[in-house]
C-alpha positions in Angstrom: 14.7 -1.8 -7.6 13.3 1.1 -5.2 11.2 3.4 -7.5 9.4 6.0 -5.8 6.8 8.7 -7.1 7.4 12.2 -6.0 6.7 16.1 -6.0 4.4 16.5 -9.0 4.4 13.2 -9.8 7.6 12.5 -11.0 8.9 9.1 -11.3 12.5 8.4 -9.9 14.9 5.5 -8.7 15.8 5.7 -5.2 19.7 5.2 -4.9 22.1 5.5 -1.9 23.3 8.7 -2.9 19.2 10.0 -3.7 16.6 10.1 -6.3 17.5 9.8 -10.3 14.7 11.1 -12.0 13.2 8.9 -14.8 10.4 11.1 -15.7 11.5 12.1 -19.2 12.0 8.3 -20.2 8.1 8.4 -20.6 6.3 10.6 -23.2 5.1 13.9 -21.8 1.7 14.5 -20.4 -0.6 17.3 -19.4 -0.8 17.8 -16.0 -3.6 16.0 -15.0 -2.6 13.0 -16.4 0.6 13.1 -14.3 -0.7 10.9 -11.3 -0.8 8.4 -13.9 2.4 8.2 -15.1 3.7 5.1 -12.9 0.8 3.2 -14.5 2.2 3.5 -17.5 5.8 3.5 -16.2 5.1 -0.1 -15.1 3.3 -1.2 -18.2 6.2 0.1 -20.3 9.1 -1.1 -18.1 10.6 -4.3 -20.2 10.9 -1.5 -22.7 12.8 0.8 -20.5 14.9 -1.6 -18.5 18.2 -0.2 -20.1 17.5 3.4 -20.1 16.4 2.5 -16.5 19.4 0.8 -15.4 22.0 3.8 -17.4 20.2 6.7 -15.8 20.1 4.9 -12.3 24.1 4.9 -12.6 24.5 8.4 -14.0 23.6 11.7 -13.8 22.9 14.1 -10.7 20.8 12.4 -7.8 18.3 14.5 -5.8 18.5 14.5 -1.9 15.6 12.6 -0.2 14.8 15.2 1.9 14.4 17.6 -0.4 11.3 15.7 -2.2 7.9 15.4 -1.4 6.8 11.7 -1.5 3.8 10.5 -3.1 2.4 7.2 -2.8 4.7 4.9 -4.9 1.2 3.6 -7.1 -1.0 6.8 -6.5 -3.8 5.9 -9.2 -4.5 2.6 -9.2 -7.3 1.6 -11.2 -8.2 -0.8 -8.8 -7.3 -1.0 -5.3 -8.6 -4.2 -3.3 -8.1 -5.4 0.1 -8.1 -8.6 2.5 -10.3 -8.6 5.5 -9.4 -10.6 8.6 -6.1 -12.3 6.6 -4.5 -13.5 9.5 -6.0 -16.4 12.3 -4.9 -13.8 15.6 -6.3 -11.0 14.0 -9.2 -12.4 13.0 -9.4 -14.1 16.9 -9.3 -10.1 18.3 -11.9 -9.0 15.9 -14.5 -11.4 17.6 -13.1 -10.4 20.7 -12.8 -6.5 21.5 -13.1 -4.9 18.1 -16.4 -6.6 16.4 -18.3 -9.5 15.9 -18.7 -11.6 13.0 -16.1 -13.6 11.4 -15.0 -15.0 8.1 -11.6 -14.8 6.7 -10.6 -13.7 2.2 -11.6 -17.6 1.7 -15.1 -17.0 2.2 -15.6 -13.0 2.9 -13.4 -12.4 -0.6 -12.1 -8.9 -1.3 -13.0 -5.5 -0.5 -12.9 -2.1 -2.6 -10.5 0.7 -1.2 -11.2 4.3 -3.0 -8.4 5.0 -4.6 -8.8 9.0 -3.6 -7.6 7.6 0.3 -3.9 7.0 -1.0 -1.5 9.1 0.7 2.4 9.4 0.7 5.0 7.9 3.1 5.6 10.9 5.5 1.6 12.9 4.9 -0.4 13.1 7.8 -3.0 10.9 8.7 -6.4 13.1 9.5 -8.8 11.9 11.6 -12.6 13.1 11.0 -13.8 15.2 13.4 -16.2 12.3 14.8 -16.2 12.1 18.4 -17.9 8.8 19.3 -16.2 6.6 16.6 -13.2 4.6 17.2 -10.3 5.0 14.6 -7.3 2.3 14.4 -4.4 1.3 12.6 -3.9 -1.7 10.2 -0.1 -2.3 9.0 -0.2 -4.1 5.8 1.9 -5.3 2.8 1.0 -3.7 -0.6 1.6 -5.7 -3.8 1.7 -4.0 -7.1 0.2 -5.6 -10.5 2.8 -5.2 -13.3 0.9 -7.1 -15.7 -2.6 -7.3 -17.0 -4.1 -10.7 -15.1 -7.2 -12.2 -15.6 -8.3 -15.3 -14.5 -4.5 -16.7 -13.5 -3.7 -19.4 -11.4 -2.0 -19.0 -8.2 0.9 -20.9 -9.7 1.6 -18.4 -12.1 0.1 -15.1 -10.2 3.5 -14.0 -9.1 4.7 -13.4 -12.7 2.1 -10.6 -12.8 3.5 -9.0 -9.7 5.9 -5.7 -10.6 6.5 -5.2 -6.8 6.0 -4.5 -3.4 5.5 -1.3 -1.0 3.9 -0.7 2.4 0.3 0.4 2.9 -1.6 1.7 6.0 -5.1 1.1 6.3 -6.7 3.3 8.9 -10.1 2.6 9.6 -13.5 3.8 11.5 -14.8 0.8 13.6 -18.5 0.3 13.5 -20.8 0.7 16.9 -24.0 -1.6 18.0 -25.9 0.8 15.8 -23.6 2.4 13.3 -22.6 -0.2 10.7 -21.4 1.6 7.7 -19.9 -0.6 4.6 -16.9 -1.5 5.1 -15.3 0.5 2.2 -16.6 4.2 3.6 -15.3 3.2 6.5 -12.0 2.7 5.4 -11.9 5.9 2.2 -11.9 8.8 4.1 -9.1 11.1 2.6 -5.2 10.1 3.6 -6.4 7.0 5.4 -3.9 5.0 3.2 -0.6 5.9 3.2 2.0 3.9 0.6 5.5 3.9 0.6 8.3 4.8 1.3 8.9 3.0 -2.1 7.9 0.4 -4.6 10.4 -2.2 -4.5 10.5 -4.5 -7.6 10.2 -8.2 -7.4 14.0 -8.9 -8.4 14.9 -7.9 -5.2 11.9 -9.6 -2.9 11.4 -13.2 -5.1 9.3 -14.5 -2.4 6.9 -11.8 -0.1 6.1 -14.6 2.0 9.9 -13.6 3.7 8.7 -10.5 4.7 7.8 -9.2 7.8 5.5 -6.0 8.8 5.9 -4.0 11.9 4.2 -0.9 13.3 4.5 1.4 16.1 2.8 4.4 17.6 5.0 6.7 19.2 8.1 4.4 19.0 5.8 1.1 20.9 5.6 -1.6 18.6 1.9 -2.8 18.0 2.1 -5.1 15.4 4.4 -7.4 13.8 3.1 -10.1 11.1 4.8 -12.5 8.9 3.8 -12.3 5.4 4.2 -16.2 5.2 1.3 -16.6 7.8 -1.6 -15.3 5.7 -4.3 -17.1 5.5 -4.7 -16.4 1.7 -0.9 -15.7 0.7 0.1 -13.0 -2.2 -0.4 -15.6 -5.2 -3.7 -16.3 -4.0 -5.0 -13.1 -3.5 -3.5 -11.6 -6.7 -5.8 -15.1 -8.1 -8.7 -14.1 -7.0 -8.5 -10.7 -7.7 -8.1 -11.2 -11.3 -10.6 -14.1 -11.3 -13.2 -11.1 -10.9 -12.0 -8.8 -13.0 -8.7 -7.6 -15.0 -5.9 -6.6 -12.9 -4.1 -3.7 -14.7 -0.1 -2.4 -14.2 -0.1 -0.2 -11.2 -3.5 -2.1 -9.1 -2.9 -2.3 -5.6 -3.8 -4.8 -3.4 -3.4 -5.0 0.4 -3.0 -8.3 1.5 -4.5 -7.8 5.4 -3.4 -6.5 9.1 -1.8 -9.2 11.3 -2.9 -8.7 15.3 -2.0 -5.8 17.7 -4.5 -3.5 15.6 -5.6 -0.6 18.0 -6.8 3.1 18.3 -4.9 6.2 17.1 -5.4 9.3 18.2 -4.5 13.2 17.2 -0.6 14.1 18.1 0.4 10.5 17.7 3.2 9.0 15.0 2.4 5.9 13.2 5.6 4.2 11.8 4.9 1.2 9.6 8.1 -0.6 8.1 9.5 -3.8 6.2 12.7 -4.6 5.2 13.8 -3.9 2.3 11.1 -1.3 1.5 11.8 0.8 4.3 9.5 2.9 6.9 6.8 5.4 6.7 6.5 8.1 9.1 3.2 9.4 9.7 1.6 11.7 12.2 -1.9 11.8 13.1 -4.0 14.8 13.0 -7.4 16.2 13.7 -9.1 17.0 9.9 -9.8 20.4 9.3 -13.1 20.1 7.5 
């Protein structure tokens, strides 16, 4: 199943004929709580499964071009990410992109602010800092389906609800300016996600996925998830050993080699089948 969050944080199933709105299957919420609907939907999915299946097969569909897609899980309580989780990306970081080393095996995970999430067709807004380099990093996103606390890798995928795409845009350090990773990767709009959330019944083994990223049609990154240094089960186990993961939480699995600079006026495309593609114009931020 392909799920989307759209317009004012409504929830839908994306079928061949368009989006089938599932929002009214949940209890009504005040406007301020609307961004958290997907968390509640995921947490209660087993009880809604039959109604969801019926809705997918009936009722009018909304044209996908008529809605604004949001990040599929727009308000994760925990948004975590893996640094240098491909050998080839680690090698390029030690070369032209920075110094030092390490992988999630010894660095662990880092936190990204959930406020930097954006939709799969939104602009990536680069702040007006002329002397800094901004880079693209295409990644797989893992969305948690049920609470996970201290789970082992052998059972970690039982706690995953599905998969999406994430762009991890990054402001690079310099020799003298070396902000924390969380700050450099958490500017507003720096993590578009989508276009949908594909449930695990359609992706039983995330290692089969291939993540690709283009800039203005030029293929810059191509990474096979099977080549992760710490695989998806290992990342979920690692995160759950630190804190309890909750439905809707998001883990970005790391980016392959090919990371490069982005500039206003360019268009980034991130894709993986069967998740789909994000198309992300890059602009200069107005504030």
